Every structure is written in C-alpha cells, then in structure tokens.
N, C-alpha and C positions, 0 to 999 in steps of 0.2 A: 690145656688152657681153654678147652671148649666151654663156651658160655661165659667166659671171663672177659672183663674189659682189659685190653692190652695196650690201648692207645687212646689219647684224647686230644682235642684241639679246642682252644679257648679263643673266643672273639668278643670284642667289646664294641657296643654301638657308640659312634662318634659322629654327631650331627646326622647327615644323610648317608654316611658310610659306616663301615665296620673295620676295626683294626684287629688283625690276628695278633694276639698277645701271648700266645704260648702253645706249645705242642709237647706232648710227652709220650714216649713209648717205654713200656716196662723193660728193665734191663735184659731179661731173658729173651725178649723179642727184638732187640736192637740188631740191625744188620740183616734182618730177614725180609725186608721189603714192606713191613707193616706200615711204617710212617709214609712211605711213598704211596702205598695203596690208599691210606687215609686222605692224603692231599689230592690224589687223583679223583677219589670219590667226591671230595668237596669241590674241586674244580668243576666237575660235571653237574653237581646238584645244589651246591650251597653258595659258592663265591659269585660275586657279580663285579662289574667293572669299577665300582666305587670302593671295593675292599682293598686294604693295603696292609703292609707288614713292615715294621722296623726291626730288622734282624741284627743279631750280633754279627760282628765281622766274620767270625769263623763259620757262620751259617748262611751268609749271603748267597753263595753259589748254590746251596741246596734249595733255597726258596726260589732263586732265579730259574732253576730247572722246571719249576712249577708255575711259571707265568708271573711271578712277582718281579717288579723292576725296582 
C-alpha cells in the first residue's frame, strides 16, 4: 500500500466553523490504527475549537475519544 491513499477525512465549511462530514478507511486497512492516526494528525494540525461532528450513534464513542463532544 506504499504511496496509496488508504484513508480520507471530509470537512465542510459552515459559517465560521467546519463540520466533519465523513471519514473513510479502505477495508484492508481497517482495524490497523490508520483512522486513529488520521484523526490524531488532524487534531494536531487541522482541527480548531469551532469544528464539530454529527456522528452516527454507533460512532459517537470513537469520535469522543478524539475530542469531539
């Protein structure tokens, strides 16, 4: 998978904030920590206090672990 895109995160501008509208990890990389690494990277370099996420119920705990409330 070297040099391949294995995960992505999508955000949409909403007034002065941004909404996390989706995240995808390719099936063969799920469960390997790729999604967690992507969110950690975004926490450190992309996200700001005005960003938010409306998560599906089954994903709320996952996003909560990464600072979304």
